[in-house]
C-alpha positions in Angstrom: 0.0 0.0 0.0 2.8 2.4 0.9 4.3 2.3 -2.6 0.9 3.0 -4.2 0.4 5.9 -1.8 3.9 7.3 -2.6 3.1 7.1 -6.3 -0.2 9.1 -5.8 1.6 11.8 -3.9 4.1 12.0 -6.7 1.4 12.2 -9.2 0.0 15.2 -7.3 3.4 16.9 -7.3 3.8 16.5 -3.6 6.5 13.8 -3.2 10.2 14.9 -2.7 11.7 11.8 -0.9 11.0 8.3 0.2 12.3 6.1 3.0 11.8 2.4 3.9 13.3 0.2 6.6 14.4 -1.9 3.6 16.8 0.5 2.0 16.8 -1.3 -1.3 13.0 -0.8 -1.6 13.4 2.9 -1.0 16.2 3.3 -3.6 14.3 1.4 -6.2 11.2 3.5 -5.7 13.2 6.7 -5.6 14.9 5.8 -8.8 11.5 5.1 -10.4 10.0 8.4 -9.2 13.1 10.5 -9.6 13.0 11.6 -5.9 15.6 11.5 -3.0 16.1 8.4 -0.8 17.7 9.8 2.4 19.8 7.3 4.4 18.0 8.2 7.7 14.7 9.3 8.9 16.2 12.4 10.5 17.6 13.5 7.1 14.2 12.8 5.5 12.4 15.0 8.1 14.9 17.8 7.6 14.2 18.2 4.0 10.4 18.3 3.9 7.4 20.1 5.3 5.3 16.9 5.9 6.0 13.1 6.4 3.3 10.5 5.5 4.1 7.2 7.3 2.5 3.8 7.0 4.0 0.9 9.0 2.8 -2.3 10.6 2.4 -1.8 14.4 2.4 0.4 17.4 6.0 -0.1 18.3 7.0 0.7 14.7 5.1 4.0 14.7 6.8 5.1 17.9 10.3 4.0 16.6 9.7 6.0 13.4 8.4 9.1 15.2 11.4 9.1 17.5 13.8 8.9 14.6 12.1 11.6 12.6 11.7 14.0 15.5 15.2 15.5 15.6 15.0 16.5 11.9 11.7 18.2 11.9 11.3 21.9 11.6 8.7 23.7 13.7 5.4 23.8 11.8 6.0 20.5 10.0 3.3 17.8 9.9 3.4 14.0 10.4 0.5 12.1 9.0 0.5 8.5 10.2 -1.7 6.2 8.1 -0.8 3.1 10.2 -3.5 1.2 12.2 -2.5 1.4 15.8 -4.0 2.0 19.2 -5.5 5.4 20.0 -3.2 5.7 23.0 -0.1 5.0 20.9 -1.2 7.8 18.5 -1.4 10.1 21.6 2.1 9.1 22.6 3.5 9.8 19.1 1.9 13.3 19.2 3.4 13.9 22.6 6.9 13.1 21.2 6.5 15.7 18.5 4.7 18.5 20.4 7.9 20.0 22.0 9.3 20.5 18.5 6.3 22.3 17.3 5.3 19.5 14.9 1.6 18.5 14.3 0.9 14.7 14.5 -2.3 13.5 12.9 -3.4 9.8 13.1 -4.9 9.1 9.7 -5.6 5.3 9.3 -6.9 4.2 6.0 -9.4 1.6 4.7 -9.9 0.4 1.2 -7.2 -2.2 0.7 -4.5 -2.4 -2.0 -7.1 -1.4 -4.6 -8.0 1.8 -2.7 -4.3 2.7 -2.3 -3.6 2.1 -5.9 -6.6 4.1 -7.2 -6.3 6.9 -4.6 -9.8 6.0 -3.3 -8.9 5.2 0.3 -11.3 6.1 3.1 -9.2 8.2 5.6 -10.2 8.7 9.2 -8.2 11.6 10.8 -7.6 12.6 14.4 -5.8 15.8 15.5 -6.4 19.5 15.7 -8.8 21.1 13.2 -6.0 23.4 12.0 -3.6 20.5 11.5 -6.3 18.6 9.5 -6.8 21.6 7.2 -3.1 21.8 6.6 -2.9 18.1 5.8 -6.0 18.1 3.6 -4.2 18.5 0.3 -2.0 15.5 1.0 -4.9 13.4 2.2 -6.9 14.3 -1.0 -4.1 12.9 -3.1 -4.5 9.6 -1.3 -8.2 9.1 -0.7 -11.7 9.7 -2.0 -13.4 9.9 1.4 -11.7 12.0 4.1 -13.1 12.9 7.5 -11.9 14.6 10.7 -13.2 12.7 13.7 -11.8 14.7 16.6 -8.6 15.0 18.6 -5.5 12.8 18.4 -6.6 9.1 18.6 -10.1 9.7 17.2 -9.0 8.5 13.7 -7.7 5.3 15.3 -11.0 4.8 17.2 -12.9 5.2 13.9 -10.6 2.7 12.2 -11.1 0.2 15.0 -14.8 0.5 14.4 -14.1 -0.2 10.7 -12.1 -3.3 11.5 -14.9 -4.7 13.7 -17.3 -4.3 10.8 -14.8 -5.9 8.4 -14.4 -8.9 10.8 -18.1 -9.6 10.8 -18.5 -9.1 7.1 -15.6 -11.3 6.0 -16.8 -14.0 8.4 -20.4 -13.9 7.0 -19.1 -13.9 3.4 -16.8 -17.0 4.1 -19.6 -18.8 5.9 -22.1 -18.1 3.1 -19.7 -19.1 0.3 -19.0 -22.4 2.1 -22.7 -23.0 2.5 -23.3 -22.2 -1.3 -20.5 -24.6 -2.3 -22.0 -27.3 -0.1 -25.4 -26.7 -1.9 -23.7 -27.3 -5.3 -24.4 -23.8 -6.5 -22.4 -22.3 -9.5 -20.3 -19.9 -7.4 -19.2 -17.4 -10.1 -22.9 -16.9 -11.1 -23.8 -16.6 -7.4 -21.2 -13.8 -6.9 -22.3 -11.9 -9.9 -26.0 -12.2 -8.9 -25.7 -11.6 -5.1 -23.2 -8.9 -5.7 -26.1 -6.8 -6.9 -28.4 -7.7 -4.1 -29.1 -6.4 -0.5 -26.6 -8.7 1.1 -23.7 -7.4 -1.0 -20.5 -5.7 0.3 -17.1 -4.6 -1.0 -15.6 -7.7 0.6 -18.2 -10.0 -1.1 -17.6 -8.6 -4.6 -13.8 -8.4 -4.3 -12.8 -11.3 -2.0 -15.5 -14.1 -2.6 -13.6 -14.8 -5.9 -10.6 -15.8 -3.8 -12.7 -18.4 -2.1 -13.8 -19.8 -5.5 -10.2 -20.0 -6.6 -8.9 -21.3 -3.4 -6.1 -18.6 -3.5 -5.8 -15.8 -1.1 -3.2 -13.2 -2.2 -3.0 -10.2 0.1 -5.1 -8.0 0.1 -5.1 -7.6 3.8 -3.0 -10.2 5.6 -4.5 -12.4 8.3 -1.8 -11.5 10.8 -2.4 -7.8 10.3 -6.1 -7.9 10.8 -5.4 -10.1 13.9 -3.2 -7.3 15.1 -6.0 -4.8 14.5 -8.6 -6.9 16.2 -6.3 -7.2 19.3 -6.3 -3.4 19.4 -10.2 -3.5 19.2 -10.2 -6.2 22.0 -8.0 -4.0 24.2 -10.0 -0.9 23.6 -13.3 -2.6 24.4 -11.7 -4.3 27.5 -11.2 -0.8 29.1 -15.0 -0.7 29.3 -15.1 -4.2 30.7 -16.6 -5.5 27.4 -15.8 -8.5 25.2 -17.1 -8.1 21.6 -18.3 -11.5 20.3 -17.4 -10.9 16.7 -13.9 -9.7 17.6 -13.3 -12.6 19.9 -14.5 -15.2 17.4 -12.5 -13.8 14.5 -9.3 -13.5 16.7 -9.7 -17.3 17.5 -10.1 -18.1 13.7 -7.1 -16.0 12.8 -5.0 -17.6 15.6 -5.9 -20.9 14.0 -5.0 -19.8 10.5 -1.7 -18.3 11.6 -0.8 -21.5 13.5 -1.4 -23.4 10.2 0.9 -21.1 8.3 -1.6 -19.0 6.6 -0.9 -15.7 8.4 0.4 -13.9 5.3 -2.7 -14.8 3.2 -5.6 -12.4 2.6 -8.3 -12.5 5.4 -10.6 -14.2 3.0 -8.6 -17.3 3.9 -11.0 -17.7 6.8 -13.1 -19.6 4.1 -10.6 -22.4 4.7 -12.1 -22.9 8.2 -15.7 -22.5 7.1 -15.4 -25.0 4.2 -14.0 -27.6 6.7 -17.3 -27.4 8.7 -19.1 -29.0 5.7 -16.2 -31.3 4.8 -16.3 -32.8 8.2 -20.0 -33.9 7.7 -19.0 -35.6 4.3 -22.0 -34.1 2.5 -20.1 -31.9 0.1 -21.6 -32.1 -3.4 -19.9 -31.3 -6.7 -20.6 -27.6 -7.8 -23.4 -27.4 -10.3 -22.4 -26.3 -13.8 -23.7 -23.1 -15.4 -26.3 -23.9 -18.1 
């Protein structure tokens, strides 16, 4: 996703440098886009007015923020598009505040396709003034951009999204396993139900993975498990356990244990199909007329 986002910023005339923890990746992209590839994050921050970051986990965001901080000039912006805990976003903001740098948590939704096509949904947290300064950058990355409140609010909105995604992908996988057990022509089913009331982005874009039995990411199982762990922890502060979150975490733990953690989350279909296989009533799929 990060490479697609960088290309979209470049297309909008807003990209001057790239950095990646794998230096070879940064140099290759920099050569393609004819931009700089500083050796360190401090050097990157020193040469720009804003940094857009997208990494995997809470600890990574704090590590990157600490490394950027000494190079930032007062008045700079850091827009973090990672999915992390709201409290981690507030910690990152606190690291930059003494330097006069605005931190916005700007998690995104829309998958690889949304990143490629600059159609991400972006949920921002931070000051209203910082959000307005960041808006041109965000508009180069996404089609739907909303400010939800102070630092951490973007992450709370993203956590809400991840709970919805968990329920939807579980329902799609369960429905597709049921349809296959009924011997239905699955491609025709996707085309028909994709236009019906039960359709969703995940059904249209990920049910075909289930038909093919191939699960290229997409959104990796282990990353959604990380996100749902964040949701679990945020709900636990209220003394609440969310059934959808707990159920999907258990399924992801099983998939990771079997070696499927780097597959797309539609791989949960593997477990749903097994429910029918265990009963030994699976029928051959019907052929289209």
